C-alpha positions in Angstrom: 58.9 54.2 183.3 61.8 56.4 182.3 61.2 58.3 179.1 63.1 57.4 175.9 64.8 60.8 176.0 66.9 59.7 179.0 70.5 60.3 178.3 72.5 57.1 177.8 75.4 56.3 180.2 77.3 53.3 178.8 79.1 51.6 181.7 82.3 49.7 181.2 82.6 48.1 184.6 80.1 46.6 187.1 80.3 45.5 190.7 78.2 42.4 190.1 77.9 40.0 187.2 74.2 38.9 187.4 71.1 40.1 189.2 68.2 37.6 189.5 64.6 38.9 189.9 62.4 36.0 190.9 59.4 35.1 193.1 60.6 32.8 195.9 57.5 30.7 196.3 57.8 29.5 192.7 61.5 29.0 192.5 63.6 29.2 195.6 62.6 29.2 199.3 64.7 32.1 200.6 62.3 35.0 200.9 61.0 34.4 204.5 62.6 37.6 205.8 61.2 39.9 203.2 58.6 42.3 204.6 55.4 42.1 202.5 54.1 45.3 200.9 57.4 47.2 201.2 59.1 48.8 198.2 62.6 47.7 197.3 65.3 49.5 199.2 68.3 51.6 198.2 70.7 48.7 198.4 68.7 46.6 196.0 68.4 49.5 193.6 72.2 49.9 193.7 72.6 46.2 193.1 70.5 46.4 190.0 72.4 49.4 188.7 75.7 47.7 189.4 74.9 44.4 187.7 76.0 43.5 184.2 73.2 41.1 183.5 69.6 41.1 184.7 67.8 37.7 184.7 64.0 38.0 185.2 62.4 34.7 186.1 58.7 35.1 185.2 56.7 32.5 187.1 53.0 32.0 187.9 53.1 34.1 191.1 55.8 36.6 190.0 53.2 39.4 189.5 51.7 38.9 192.9 54.8 40.5 194.4 55.1 44.3 194.3 58.7 43.8 195.3 59.4 41.8 192.1 57.5 44.3 190.0 59.4 47.2 191.4 62.6 45.3 190.6 61.4 44.8 187.0 60.6 48.6 186.6 64.1 49.5 187.8 65.7 46.9 185.5 63.8 48.2 182.4 64.8 51.8 183.3 68.4 50.7 183.2 67.8 49.0 179.9 66.3 52.1 178.4 69.2 54.2 179.6 71.5 52.1 177.4 74.0 51.5 180.2 75.5 48.5 178.6 73.5 46.1 180.7 71.7 43.0 179.3 68.2 41.7 180.2 67.4 38.0 179.8 63.7 37.2 180.5 63.0 33.5 181.5 59.5 32.2 181.2 59.1 29.5 183.9 55.8 27.6 183.5 54.2 30.7 182.0 53.9 31.9 178.4 55.3 35.2 177.1 51.8 36.3 175.9 50.3 35.8 179.3 53.0 38.0 180.9 52.6 40.6 178.2 48.8 40.7 178.4 48.6 39.9 182.1 46.3 36.9 181.4 46.0 33.3 182.5 47.5 32.3 185.9 50.0 35.1 185.6 47.1 37.6 185.1 45.2 36.3 188.1 48.3 36.9 190.3 48.7 40.4 188.9 45.0 41.2 189.6 45.7 41.3 193.3 47.8 44.4 192.8 46.0 45.9 189.8 44.6 48.8 191.9 48.0 49.8 193.2 49.1 53.3 192.2 52.2 51.8 190.5 50.1 49.3 188.4 50.5 51.4 185.2 54.3 51.4 185.2 54.3 47.7 186.1 52.2 46.9 183.1 54.5 49.0 180.9 57.5 47.2 182.3 55.9 43.8 181.7 55.2 44.6 178.1 58.7 46.0 177.5 60.3 42.9 179.1 58.4 40.4 176.9 59.6 42.2 173.8 63.1 41.1 174.6 64.7 37.8 173.5 64.6 35.2 176.2 64.0 31.5 176.9 60.8 29.7 177.6 60.8 26.4 179.5 57.9 24.9 177.6 59.7 25.2 174.2 63.3 24.6 175.4 65.1 21.3 176.2 61.8 19.4 175.9 60.7 21.0 179.1 63.4 19.4 181.3 64.2 21.8 184.0 67.8 20.7 184.7 68.8 21.0 181.0 66.9 24.2 180.8 68.8 25.7 183.7 72.1 24.5 182.2 71.3 26.4 179.0 70.4 29.6 180.8 73.7 29.4 182.8 75.7 28.7 179.6 74.0 31.7 177.9 75.1 34.0 180.6 78.5 32.5 181.1 79.4 32.9 177.5 78.5 36.5 177.6 80.5 37.3 180.8 83.7 39.1 180.2 86.9 37.1 180.4 88.8 37.9 183.6 92.4 37.2 182.6 95.7 38.7 183.5 96.5 38.6 179.8 93.4 40.2 178.4 95.1 43.5 177.6 98.0 42.1 175.7 98.2 43.3 172.1 97.1 40.7 169.6 95.9 38.2 172.3 92.2 38.5 171.4 92.8 37.5 167.8 94.9 34.4 168.9 92.3 33.3 171.4 89.5 33.6 168.8 91.6 31.5 166.3 92.0 28.7 168.9 88.3 28.8 169.9 87.3 28.7 166.2 89.4 25.6 165.6 87.9 23.9 168.7 84.4 24.4 167.2 85.4 22.3 164.2 86.6 19.2 165.9 84.5 16.3 167.3 82.7 16.7 170.5 83.7 13.5 172.2 87.4 13.8 172.6 89.9 16.4 171.4 93.5 17.1 172.2 95.2 20.2 171.0 98.9 21.0 171.3 100.5 24.4 171.2 104.2 24.1 170.7 107.1 26.4 169.8 110.3 28.0 171.1 110.4 29.3 174.6 109.1 32.8 175.3 106.7 32.7 172.4 103.6 33.2 174.5 102.3 29.6 174.6 101.3 29.6 178.3 99.8 33.1 178.0 97.6 32.0 175.1 96.6 28.7 176.8 95.6 30.6 179.9 93.6 33.2 178.0 91.7 30.4 176.1 91.1 28.6 179.4 89.7 31.7 181.0 87.4 32.3 178.0 85.8 28.8 177.7 86.2 27.0 181.1 82.6 27.9 182.0 81.3 25.8 179.1 82.5 22.6 180.8 81.3 20.6 183.8 84.8 20.7 185.3 88.1 22.3 184.5 91.7 22.4 185.6 94.8 24.4 184.5 97.9 22.6 185.5 101.0 24.8 185.5 104.7 23.8 185.2 104.1 20.1 184.4 107.7 19.5 183.4 109.1 20.9 186.7 106.4 19.4 189.0 106.5 15.9 187.5 110.2 15.5 188.2 110.0 16.9 191.7 110.6 14.3 194.5 107.9 15.9 196.7 105.3 16.4 193.9 105.5 14.1 190.9 102.8 13.1 188.5 100.5 11.8 191.2 100.3 15.2 192.8 99.3 16.7 189.4 96.7 14.0 188.9 95.3 14.8 192.4 95.2 18.5 191.4 93.2 17.8 188.2 90.6 15.7 190.1 90.3 18.2 192.9 89.9 21.1 190.4 87.4 19.3 188.2 85.1 18.1 191.1 85.8 21.1 193.4 86.6 18.8 196.3 89.7 18.8 198.5 89.1 15.3 200.0 90.6 13.5 197.0 94.0 11.8 197.5 96.1 10.0 195.0 98.9 7.7 196.2 100.4 6.5 192.9 100.4 7.3 189.2 98.6 4.0 188.2 96.0 4.7 190.8 95.6 8.3 189.5 95.1 7.0 185.9 92.4 4.6 187.1 90.7 7.3 189.2 90.7 9.8 186.4 89.3 7.3 183.9 86.6 6.2 186.3 85.5 9.5 187.8 85.8 11.7 184.7 84.2 9.2 182.3 81.1 10.7 180.6 81.5 14.3 181.7 82.6 17.3 179.7 86.0 18.4 181.1 88.6 21.0 180.1 92.2 20.3 181.2 95.1 22.4 180.2 98.6 21.1 180.8 101.3 23.7 180.7 105.0 23.0 179.8 104.7 19.3 178.8 107.9 17.7 177.5 107.4 14.0 177.7 104.7 11.6 176.5 104.4 10.0 179.9 103.1 13.2 181.3 100.3 13.2 178.7 99.5 9.5 179.4 99.2 10.2 183.1 97.2 13.4 183.0 95.2 13.2 179.8 94.7 9.5 179.2 96.2 7.4 176.5 94.9 5.8 173.3 95.5 2.0 172.9 97.5 1.4 169.7 95.8 -0.7 167.0 97.9 -3.2 165.0 98.2 -2.7 161.3 99.1 1.0 161.2 102.9 0.5 161.2 103.5 2.0 157.7 101.2 4.9 158.2 102.6 5.6 161.6 106.1 5.7 160.2 105.0 8.3 157.6 103.5 10.4 160.4 106.5 10.0 162.6 108.7 11.2 159.7 106.4 14.2 159.0 106.5 15.1 162.8 110.3 15.0 162.8 110.2 12.6 165.7 108.8 15.2 168.2 106.7 13.3 170.8 104.2 16.0 171.4 103.6 16.6 167.7 103.1 12.8 167.2 100.6 12.7 170.1 98.6 15.6 168.8 98.5 14.2 165.3 97.5 10.8 166.6 94.6 12.2 168.7 93.2 13.8 165.5 93.6 10.7 163.4 91.5 8.8 165.9 88.2 10.2 164.5 89.2 13.1 162.3 91.6 13.6 159.5 92.1 17.3 158.7 94.2 18.5 155.7 95.8 15.4 154.4 98.5 17.5 152.6 101.4 15.2 153.4 103.1 13.8 150.3 102.5 10.2 151.3 102.0 7.4 148.8 98.5 6.5 147.7 98.9 3.0 148.9 99.8 4.0 152.4 97.0 6.6 152.5 94.3 4.2 151.3 95.5 1.4 153.6 95.4 3.6 156.6 92.1 5.1 155.7 90.2 1.8 155.4 91.2 0.9 159.0 89.7 4.0 160.6 86.4 2.4 161.3 85.1 5.4 163.4 86.3 8.2 161.1 83.7 10.9 160.8 85.6 13.9 159.4 87.9 13.6 156.3 89.4 16.5 154.6 91.9 15.5 151.9 94.0 17.3 149.3 95.6 14.8 147.1 97.7 17.0 144.9 101.3 18.2 145.5 102.5 21.8 145.2 103.8 21.2 141.7 100.3 20.3 140.5 100.7 16.5 140.3 98.8 13.8 142.3 100.8 12.1 145.0 102.8 9.1 144.1 101.3 5.7 143.4 98.4 4.4 141.5 95.0 5.5 142.8 92.7 2.5 142.6 90.3 0.4 144.7 88.6 -3.0 144.2 85.0 -3.9 144.6 85.3 -5.8 147.9 87.6 -3.8 150.1 85.9 -1.2 152.4 88.2 1.7 151.8 86.1 4.5 153.2 84.5 3.9 156.7 80.7 4.1 156.7 80.8 6.2 159.9 82.0 9.1 157.7 79.8 12.2 158.0 81.9 15.0 156.4 83.9 14.2 153.3 85.9 17.0 151.6 88.4 15.5 149.1 89.9 18.1 146.7 91.3 16.4 143.6 89.6 13.2 144.3 91.3 10.8 141.9 88.5 8.3 141.2 85.6 8.3 138.8 83.0 7.3 141.4 82.6 6.5 145.1 83.8 3.1 146.3 81.2 0.4 145.8 81.6 -0.8 149.4 81.0 2.6 150.8 77.3 2.9 152.0 77.6 6.6 152.8 74.4 6.5 154.8 75.8 8.9 157.4 77.2 11.5 155.0 75.9 15.0 155.6 78.4 16.7 153.3 80.3 15.7 150.1 82.8 18.1 148.7 84.8 16.9 145.7 85.8 20.0 143.7 88.4 19.6 140.9 88.0 15.9 141.0 87.9 13.0 138.5 84.4 11.9 139.5 82.1 11.2 136.6 79.1 9.8 138.6 78.4 9.1 142.3 78.1 5.4 141.9 79.5 3.2 139.2 77.3 1.1 136.9 74.0 2.9 137.7 74.0 1.7 141.3 71.5 3.6 143.5 72.1 4.3 147.1 69.7 6.7 148.9 71.7 9.3 150.9 69.0 10.4 153.3 71.3 12.5 155.5 73.1 14.3 152.7 72.5 18.1 152.8 75.5 19.6 150.9 76.9 18.4 147.6 79.8 20.2 145.9 81.2 18.7 142.7 82.5 21.9 141.1 85.1 21.7 138.3 84.8 17.9 138.2 84.2 15.6 135.2 80.6 14.8 136.4 78.4 13.8 133.5 75.3 12.4 135.2 73.6 12.9 138.6 70.4 11.2 139.9 69.0 13.6 142.6 66.5 10.9 143.5 69.3 9.5 145.7 69.6 12.8 147.6 66.0 13.6 148.7 67.0 16.1 151.4 69.7 18.0 149.6 69.9 21.7 150.7 72.8 23.1 148.7 74.0 21.8 145.3 77.1 23.2 143.6 77.8 21.9 140.1 79.7 24.8 138.5 81.9 23.8 135.5 80.8 20.2 135.2 80.0 18.1 132.1 76.3 17.7 132.8 73.9 17.8 129.9 70.5 17.3 131.7 69.5 17.9 135.3 66.2 16.8 136.7 65.1 18.2 140.0 62.6 15.5 140.6 63.1 14.8 144.3 64.6 17.8 145.9 61.8 19.2 148.0 64.1 21.1 150.4 66.7 22.4 148.0 67.7 25.9 148.9 70.6 26.8 146.6 71.6 25.5 143.1 74.7 26.7 141.2 75.3 25.6 137.6 77.7 28.3 136.3 80.1 27.5 133.5 78.2 24.3 132.5 78.9 24.6 128.8 77.1 21.3 127.9 73.9 21.8 129.8 70.9 21.8 127.5 67.9 21.0 129.8 66.8 21.6 133.3 63.5 19.9 134.4 61.6 21.1 137.4 58.5 19.0 137.3 57.5 19.4 140.9 57.5 22.5 143.2 60.7 23.4 144.9 59.2 25.5 147.6 62.5 26.2 149.4 64.7 27.0 146.4 65.8 30.6 146.9 69.1 30.9 145.0 69.6 29.8 141.4 72.7 30.6 139.4 73.1 29.4 135.8 75.9 30.3 133.4 77.5 29.5 130.1 74.8 26.9 129.4 73.0 26.0 126.2 69.4 26.3 127.5 66.9 27.8 125.1 64.0 28.0 127.5 63.8 28.1 131.3 60.6 27.6 133.2 60.6 28.7 136.8 56.9 28.2 137.5 57.7 25.6 140.2 60.0 27.9 142.2 57.6 30.2 144.0 60.0 31.4 146.7 63.1 32.1 144.5 64.9 35.3 145.7 68.1 35.3 143.7 68.3 34.5 140.0 71.4 34.8 137.9 71.7 33.9 134.2 75.2 34.7 133.1 76.4 34.0 129.5 73.3 32.0 128.7 73.9 32.7 125.0 71.1 30.6 123.6 68.3 31.5 126.1 65.3 32.9 124.2 62.4 32.3 126.6 62.1 32.8 130.3 58.9 32.0 132.3 58.7 33.3 135.9 55.6 32.7 138.0 53.7 35.6 139.7 54.6 34.1 143.1 58.2 34.0 142.2 58.3 37.6 140.9 56.9 38.8 144.2 59.8 37.2 146.2 62.7 38.1 143.9 65.3 40.5 145.4 68.2 39.9 142.9 68.1 39.5 139.1 71.1 39.2 136.8 70.7 38.5 133.0 73.4 38.1 130.4 71.4 36.5 127.6 72.3 38.0 124.2 69.3 36.4 122.4 66.6 37.3 124.9 64.3 39.8 123.2 61.6 40.4 125.7 61.7 40.4 129.5 58.6 40.5 131.7 59.4 41.3 135.3 56.1 42.9 136.3 55.3 42.2 139.9 58.9 42.2 141.2 57.9 44.6 144.0 60.7 43.4 146.3 63.5 43.6 143.8 66.6 45.3 145.1 69.2 44.7 142.4 68.8 44.4 138.6 71.6 43.7 136.1 70.7 43.3 132.4 73.2 42.7 129.6 71.0 41.4 126.7 72.1 42.6 123.2 68.7 41.9 121.5 66.5 43.0 124.4 63.9 45.4 122.9 61.0 45.0 125.4 61.3 45.4 129.1 58.1 45.2 131.2 58.6 46.7 134.7 56.2 47.3 137.6 54.7 50.8 138.0 56.3 50.9 141.4 59.7 49.5 142.4 59.8 50.6 146.1 62.9 48.5 147.0 65.0 48.8 143.8 68.4 50.1 144.8 70.8 49.2 142.0 70.3 49.0 138.2 72.9 48.1 135.6 71.8 48.0 132.0 74.2 47.2 129.2 74.0 46.6 125.4 70.3 46.4 124.8 68.0 47.7 122.1 65.8 49.5 124.5 64.8 53.0 123.4 62.9 54.0 126.6 63.6 53.2 130.2 60.9 54.2 132.8 62.2 54.3 136.3 59.6 56.6 137.7 58.5 53.9 140.2 62.0 53.5 141.7 62.0 56.2 144.3 64.7 54.5 146.4 67.2 54.0 143.6 70.9 54.4 144.7 72.9 53.6 141.6 72.0 53.8 137.9 74.6 52.4 135.4 73.9 51.8 131.8 75.5 51.4 128.4 72.7 51.5 125.9 73.4 52.9 122.5 69.7 52.9 121.5 68.3 54.6 124.5 66.5 57.8 123.7 64.3 58.5 126.7 65.1 58.1 130.4 62.4 58.7 133.0 63.5 59.0 136.6 61.3 59.6 139.7 60.9 63.2 140.5 62.2 62.6 144.0 65.2 60.2 144.4 66.6 61.1 147.8 68.9 58.1 147.9 70.4 58.3 144.4 74.2 58.6 144.6 75.5 57.6 141.2 74.3 58.0 137.5 76.6 56.6 134.8 75.3 56.7 131.3 77.4 55.7 128.2 76.6 55.9 124.5 72.9 56.7 124.8 71.0 58.8 122.2 69.5 61.0 124.9 69.1 64.6 123.9 68.3 65.6 127.5 66.6 64.1 130.6 65.0 65.3 133.8 67.0 64.8 136.9 64.4 65.8 139.4 65.2 66.2 143.1 68.4 64.1 143.8 70.1 66.1 146.6 72.5 63.2 147.5 73.9 62.6 144.0 77.7 62.3 144.2 78.5 61.1 140.7 77.0 62.2 137.3 78.7 60.7 134.3 77.5 61.1 130.8 80.1 59.8 128.3 79.8 59.3 124.5 76.3 60.7 124.5 76.7 62.1 121.0 73.0 63.3 120.8 73.1 65.1 124.2 72.2 68.8 123.4 71.6 70.1 126.9 72.1 69.0 130.5 69.2 68.6 132.9 67.4 71.8 133.9 69.7 74.4 135.5 67.5 74.5 138.6 68.0 70.7 139.1 71.7 71.0 138.7 71.9 73.8 141.2 70.5 71.5 143.9 73.4 69.0 143.5 75.4 70.3 146.4 76.8 66.8 147.2 78.1 66.2 143.7 81.8 65.3 143.6 82.2 64.2 140.0 80.7 65.7 136.8 82.0 63.8 133.8 80.8 64.9 130.4 83.3 63.4 128.1 82.7 63.0 124.3 79.3 64.7 124.3 80.2 66.2 121.0 77.0 68.4 120.4 76.8 69.7 124.0 77.2 73.5 123.8 76.2 75.1 127.1 77.4 74.5 130.6 74.9 76.3 132.8 76.1 78.7 135.5 74.1 76.7 138.1 77.0 74.1 138.3 78.8 76.8 140.2 76.5 75.8 143.2 78.1 72.4 143.3 80.2 73.3 146.4 81.7 69.8 146.8 82.7 69.3 143.1 86.2 67.8 142.8 86.4 66.4 139.3 85.0 68.2 136.2 85.6 66.6 132.8 84.8 68.1 129.4 87.1 65.9 127.3 86.3 66.1 123.6 83.2 68.2 124.2 84.2 70.1 121.1 81.0 72.2 120.8 81.5 73.9 124.3 82.9 77.4 123.7 82.9 78.9 127.1 82.6 78.0 130.8 80.4 79.6 133.4 81.3 83.1 134.6 81.2 82.1 138.3 83.4 79.0 138.0 85.7 80.5 140.6 83.2 79.5 143.3 84.2 75.8 143.0 86.7 75.8 145.9 86.9 72.0 146.2 87.8 71.5 142.5 90.9 69.3 142.1 90.7 68.1 138.6 89.7 69.7 135.3 89.9 68.0 131.9 89.3 70.0 128.8 91.4 67.8 126.6 90.6 67.5 122.9 92.1 65.0 120.4 92.1 67.0 117.1 94.0 70.2 116.3 91.0 72.5 115.9 89.4 71.3 119.1 92.8 71.5 120.9 93.1 75.2 120.0 89.6 75.8 121.4 90.6 73.8 124.5 93.6 76.0 125.1 91.3 79.1 124.9 89.0 77.5 127.5 92.0 76.9 129.6 93.1 80.5 129.5 89.6 81.8 130.1 89.1 79.6 133.0 92.4 80.6 134.6 91.2 84.3 134.6 87.9 83.2 136.3 89.8 81.5 139.1 92.8 83.7 139.6 91.2 85.5 142.6 90.9 82.3 144.5 94.4 81.0 144.0 97.6 81.6 146.0 100.5 81.4 143.5 104.0 80.2 144.2 107.4 80.5 142.3 108.0 78.1 139.5 110.9 75.8 138.9 111.0 76.0 135.1 109.0 76.9 132.0 107.4 73.5 131.7 105.6 74.0 134.9 104.4 77.5 134.0 100.8 76.7 132.9 100.1 74.7 136.1 101.4 77.4 138.5 98.1 79.2 138.0 96.3 76.2 139.4 98.3 75.3 142.5 95.3 73.8 144.2 94.3 71.8 141.2 95.9 68.4 141.0 95.3 67.8 137.3 94.3 70.3 134.6 94.9 68.6 131.2 94.7 69.7 127.6 96.3 68.7 124.4 97.3 71.3 121.8 99.0 70.4 118.5 99.7 74.1 117.8 103.0 75.2 119.4 101.7 78.8 119.2 98.9 78.0 121.5 101.2 76.3 123.9 103.6 79.3 123.8 100.7 81.7 124.5 99.7 79.7 127.5 103.2 79.5 128.9 103.7 83.3 128.4 100.4 84.2 129.9 101.1 82.0 132.9 104.5 83.6 133.4 103.3 87.2 133.3 100.3 86.4 135.5 102.8 84.9 138.0 105.0 88.0 137.9 102.0 90.3 138.3 100.7 88.6 141.4 104.1 88.3 143.1 104.9 91.9 142.6 101.4 92.9 143.8 101.9 90.8 147.0 105.2 92.4 147.7 103.9 95.9 147.1 101.1 95.2 149.6 103.6 93.9 152.2 105.7 97.1 152.0 102.7 99.4 152.4 102.4 100.4 148.8 106.1 101.4 148.2 108.0 100.6 145.1 109.7 97.1 145.1 112.8 95.7 143.5 112.0 93.9 140.3 115.5 92.6 139.4 114.4 89.0 140.0 111.5 89.2 137.5 113.6 87.9 134.6 114.2 84.5 136.2 110.5 83.9 136.4 110.0 84.2 132.6 110.1 81.1 130.3 113.0 82.6 128.3 116.2 84.6 129.2 117.1 88.2 128.3 119.8 86.9 126.0 117.2 85.6 123.7 117.9 81.9 124.2 
């Protein structure tokens, strides 16, 4: 086998699409001319190297052929070289474990060659190949070989690059993906899509590119060009196009059509029951569609609805046809401002409707015209419906005549619904997986009617009590913004519940003993919650925790070893029990608690620490936090804290820490070479800024706003070459004067590193010294201090400009007549 250090050569083009490695006696009977015992030749090696995909068909006797095993070794060498080739192992009447371990019938076949000098690398190749994702006949398509082969072919076909003359056009890939995404949402049985627009807009180009991309997914396909021109041709006509479609689909040239009616009959007979893709280019008459794509027989009773649709389509035949094909089994986006009577009348006649997406609200915010009502006997919604998304549903319950036994999804956000069924009626919805009633008027919900519900979204509803009695497979539950919710009962285990989001509810206690596999728990604005019980099993699986519970005083999250994110905003929280080790904790945000100590010594992989705790006096961080990038502490009573080894820290922000006397140890600060922001605003008793901060070679922002006790800055501050922003601003007069002194002192420290340029006026004078610094702010109430700063800046500018000129002339005297214009005042005394 090639070593892992082999350099990768990523190929972008290949001579062949697929190379098959198989044992002929198990699969095909075409190996009679192969000489036994010989190694594969140069041509075969080149074929493997020049093939985009490698399909290895492991069969019972595959390992008895040294030829096959040598092919395998070469294939795996190509795989390890990362040449852009893909390997797809196929396990044909053998199990992957038998191939990997050379056991069973496969092992008996391999035993015949086990003493060969190449046996070792063969074994390595077999182990490597079985570690790749592939297909096994025994566990695929119920073991049916024909279906299995179709799946394999489809897998590879979908991965093959599209060979299209238009593939390099700018923006084409996005358009093709949009069309294919839409195709994936429509029913499987029959679908007609129209692309229409002005000439030269790229309709044919897009259709051709889509055809090239997906034609291999169909049993037959045909792209018919210039339909308008050919259908009116005396020599060609529609019958010739029908003949072309049949010949293309069935890949036969012995099909002849003598008339349009015969062609319709032949297409309906021959193409019935098979999956076919037909693209008709440049269609301008409905007769062309009827002849080449079949026609739907009109059903009586849709006259009014049809007139509405014709009006919406502006009378365009192609538009009407496309809309009609969708209305056959699928209504998508009913956003037309049609009357409620027409809509309901048309809806109840669509007996085979499976997909309904309705939006019954106009752009001005009002429901469409008419009175929305239904009686108890009329079957308004077809029982065939599987997908129901009705935004602004105008009724208080589902129709009594609607059985809903095929529904998989119900989505009725922003609706008037109060209960699923009126009058306490119970209908078991065994197929329902997804229920979304967000922002509705829902007051009661019996989950006993939805035993196989997977996702339940009830945000901002009027529910008071929710009982999870019969939801054994529930995966996600959202109850955010449920102001009236006072109780949640979970009497039986919900082993699949992994996401629970509660918010703005009136719960006082929450018992999660029956949710052992919960991973995400969010309790936002649960203002009355005082008790929380989490099982040990649940704690072990939790990865995300978010609490905003002002009355919660104690929180026990011991055992949350897999927790990654923790957000706590609990005003009364005084006790927090955390595990000794938090190996996966990455983000911690802690706000407004009464905690005085926070121990994070077990969180070695912490990346972000953000807290606003006015009572916090002690912070313990792991001595080595290699992934920590941001620390943001506000309002704490910390006097100091140990930073430890945090070499990748980029942001250290300590604001309003009024008890902070000193920064972390100078030796720790000196290791922060990646630090970009050092914010020490309003640390009013902080006096010393250690010289070790001058080792922060990437520091860009340095703030000492209202740090009134700081009297001087480090001597070597000039080493901070990346510094772009300094803030020594102070709000009161005394502090402002001190800030001005700091400003002047700092300018002296940095003058050797700055290249100065002429000034446009006196107002810019202080900032000329800091040309490379974007923002250097201070506030001085004393005009004397401001004048000193302006004057100092001006003279320093003059000094350096004259010095530069003197150097450029070899030390000779220079003309200083222009010096006056650089000063912030004129010689006349103005």
